[in-house]
C-alpha positions in Angstrom: -24.1 -7.1 31.0 -21.3 -5.8 28.4 -22.0 -2.8 27.1 -19.1 -1.8 25.0 -19.3 -0.5 21.4 -18.9 -3.1 18.8 -15.8 -2.4 16.6 -16.8 -1.6 12.8 -14.9 -3.7 9.9 -15.0 -1.4 6.6 -14.1 -3.6 3.9 -12.9 -2.3 0.4 -13.2 -4.2 -2.7 -11.7 -3.2 -6.5 -15.2 -2.5 -8.3 -16.3 -4.7 -11.3 -13.2 -6.9 -10.7 -13.7 -9.4 -12.3 -17.0 -8.1 -13.1 -19.9 -6.3 -11.7 -22.0 -9.5 -10.9 -19.4 -10.7 -8.9 -18.8 -7.7 -7.0 -22.7 -7.6 -6.3 -22.3 -11.2 -4.8 -18.9 -10.3 -3.0 -20.4 -7.3 -1.3 -23.5 -8.9 -0.1 -21.4 -12.0 0.9 -19.2 -9.5 3.1 -22.0 -8.1 4.8 -23.2 -11.5 5.9 -19.6 -12.0 7.1 -19.9 -9.0 9.5 -18.7 -6.1 7.3 -20.2 -3.0 8.3 -19.3 -0.6 5.5 -18.3 -1.4 2.0 -15.7 0.8 0.1 -16.1 0.1 -3.6 -13.0 1.1 -5.1 -12.9 2.9 -8.5 -10.1 1.4 -10.7 -7.3 4.2 -11.3 -4.1 3.8 -13.6 -1.8 5.6 -10.9 -3.4 4.5 -6.9 -0.8 6.2 -5.5 -1.7 5.6 -2.1 -2.4 1.9 -2.8 0.7 -1.1 -2.6 1.3 -3.6 -5.5 -1.6 -5.7 -4.7 -4.4 -2.8 -5.1 -2.4 -1.7 -7.8 -2.3 -5.0 -9.8 -6.5 -5.1 -8.9 -7.0 -1.6 -10.6 -4.5 -2.3 -13.4 -6.7 -5.9 -14.3 -9.8 -4.3 -13.8 -9.3 -1.4 -16.2 -7.5 -4.0 -18.6 -10.9 -5.9 -18.4 -12.7 -2.8 -19.6 -13.7 -1.2 -16.0 -15.9 1.6 -16.5 -17.1 4.1 -14.0 -20.7 3.0 -14.6 -19.9 -0.3 -13.2 -19.6 1.5 -10.0 -23.3 2.9 -10.6 -24.6 -0.4 -11.1 -22.9 -2.0 -8.0 -24.0 0.7 -5.8 -27.5 0.7 -6.8 -27.8 -3.4 -5.8 -25.9 -2.7 -2.4 -26.3 0.3 -0.8 -29.5 -0.4 0.8 -28.1 -3.4 2.3 -24.7 -2.2 3.1 -23.0 1.2 3.7 -21.3 2.0 0.6 -18.6 4.5 0.0 -16.8 5.1 -3.2 -13.0 5.3 -2.9 -11.0 6.9 -5.8 -8.1 9.0 -6.8 -9.6 12.8 -7.7 -9.1 12.8 -11.2 -12.1 10.3 -11.9 -14.3 11.9 -9.8 -13.1 15.8 -11.5 -13.4 14.0 -14.8 -16.9 12.8 -14.2 -18.0 16.4 -12.9 -17.8 16.7 -9.2 -21.4 17.5 -9.2 -22.8 15.4 -11.8 -21.0 12.2 -9.7 -22.2 13.7 -6.4 -25.9 13.8 -7.5 -25.4 9.9 -9.1 -24.1 8.6 -5.7 -27.0 10.2 -3.9 -29.3 8.5 -6.2 -27.6 5.1 -6.1 -28.0 5.8 -2.0 -24.2 6.1 -1.6 -23.4 7.3 2.0 -19.7 8.9 1.1 -16.6 9.6 -0.9 -13.0 8.6 0.1 -10.7 10.2 -1.6 -6.9 10.0 -0.9 -5.0 12.3 -2.8 -7.8 15.2 -1.9 -5.6 17.3 0.5 -7.9 18.9 3.2 -7.0 22.1 2.5 -8.5 21.5 -0.7 -11.5 20.1 0.2 -13.3 23.3 0.7 -14.2 24.0 -3.0 -16.7 20.9 -3.0 -18.1 20.6 0.1 -21.2 22.2 -0.8 -21.7 20.0 -3.4 -21.1 17.1 -1.5 -23.5 18.7 1.6 -26.1 19.1 -1.0 -26.0 15.9 -2.1 -25.8 14.3 1.1 -22.7 12.8 0.6 -19.7 12.7 3.3 -16.2 13.2 2.5 -14.4 10.9 4.5 -11.1 12.9 6.3 -7.5 11.1 6.3 -5.2 11.7 9.5 -1.7 10.3 9.0 0.9 10.1 11.6 3.1 12.9 10.8 0.2 15.2 11.3 0.8 18.0 14.1 -2.1 18.5 16.7 -3.3 21.9 15.3 -3.5 20.1 11.6 -5.7 17.4 13.0 -7.9 20.0 14.9 -8.4 21.3 11.1 -8.9 18.0 9.6 -11.4 16.6 11.9 -13.4 19.1 13.1 -16.5 18.7 10.8 -15.3 15.3 10.1 -18.0 13.1 8.7 -19.0 9.3 8.0 -15.6 8.4 9.8 -12.2 9.8 10.1 -9.7 7.1 8.5 -6.4 7.3 10.3 -3.3 5.7 8.1 -1.7 3.6 10.5 1.9 4.3 8.9 3.0 6.7 6.3 3.7 4.5 3.1 0.8 2.4 0.8 -1.6 0.0 1.8 -0.8 -3.2 2.1 2.8 -3.8 3.6 3.6 -4.7 7.7 4.8 -1.1 8.8 3.9 -0.3 12.5 3.7 2.7 14.3 3.1 3.9 17.8 0.1 5.5 17.2 -1.6 6.2 20.9 -0.7 10.1 21.0 -2.4 11.0 17.8 -5.4 8.7 18.7 -5.9 10.4 21.4 -5.8 13.7 20.1 -8.2 12.8 17.4 -10.5 11.9 20.2 -10.3 14.7 22.2 -11.4 16.6 18.9 -14.2 14.9 17.7 -16.7 12.3 18.1 -17.0 10.6 14.9 -16.0 7.4 14.5 -12.4 6.8 14.0 -10.9 3.6 11.6 -7.4 2.6 11.2 -6.2 1.3 8.0 -3.0 0.1 5.9 -1.7 -3.0 6.9 -5.0 -4.5 8.5 -5.2 -8.3 8.2 -6.3 -11.0 10.2 -2.9 -11.3 12.3 -2.8 -7.6 12.8 -6.5 -6.5 13.3 -7.1 -7.1 16.8 -3.5 -5.3 17.6 -4.4 -2.5 15.3 -8.0 -1.7 16.5 -7.1 -0.9 20.2 -8.4 2.3 21.2 -10.1 2.9 18.0 -13.8 2.4 16.7 -13.0 -0.2 13.7 -10.7 -1.2 11.1 -10.4 -1.0 6.9 -9.6 -4.1 5.4 -8.6 -3.9 1.6 -5.3 -5.6 0.3 -6.2 -9.1 2.5 -9.6 -9.2 0.3 -8.0 -8.0 -3.1 -5.2 -10.5 -2.6 -7.5 -13.4 -2.9 -9.8 -11.6 -5.9 -5.8 -12.0 -7.6 -5.7 -15.2 -7.1 -6.6 -17.1 -10.3 -6.4 -20.9 -8.7 -10.0 -20.3 -7.0 -13.3 -20.3 -8.7 -15.4 -17.4 -8.2 -17.1 -19.4 -5.2 -14.2 -19.9 -3.6 -13.1 -16.4 -3.5 -16.3 -15.3 -2.1 -16.2 -18.0 0.5 -12.5 -17.4 1.3 -12.7 -13.3 1.3 -16.0 -13.9 3.3 -14.0 -16.1 6.1 -11.3 -13.3 6.6 -14.0 -11.3 7.3 -15.6 -13.2 9.7 -12.1 -13.9 11.3 -11.2 -10.2 11.7 -14.2 -9.3 12.8 -14.6 -11.5 15.6 -11.0 -10.5 16.6 -11.7 -7.4 16.9 -14.4 -7.8 19.1 -12.9 -10.3 21.3 
């Protein structure tokens, strides 16, 4: 009997791109394809941690008239079926009011927030608000973090820990030896550790080594941007990529 823990797949999509109904259909299809958690990307004009693929999707979503309400509407329809997180830049949350958006997220059944430009040291001003609304704030760890900082960041990690695979932007193929930092994180926290940045069908199995799962974004969003595909074909292709990745990290 194999008692090995199944590794998780976290799927990122740009919320409301190309429209709300498509995002709902895609999210549910990803769940069927094996995705365990969903990052709903909140479109922003300057997504500093994202590469050109997700940046283009953000821009097109905004040009299409994206509103934060779209994220609310999508979440209401999917969060009881797949564990849902809102991924966005802090200005989007601050603009709506951290208290208000946290309550809205709770009301929509959202599990947590992923805010890459909110440093750990600045999260404490908002922790009580998140806790009151049962919102997990995902912690980021980077290869440049020393042991002392890793301890601080992961000490009370919630939801999951997001390990950035390399210093840079999403979607590139850079690779670094992360064995030491993974050991350090695992020594300090029992919270699931997922690796993101540069994860696709070719790299997922290798990158999933010693961690609890992978985070995939650009590989999916690239298909969203392919105007030669119909909506149905996009969902089919993304679902197949998700299936392949989920199988590869657990084989």
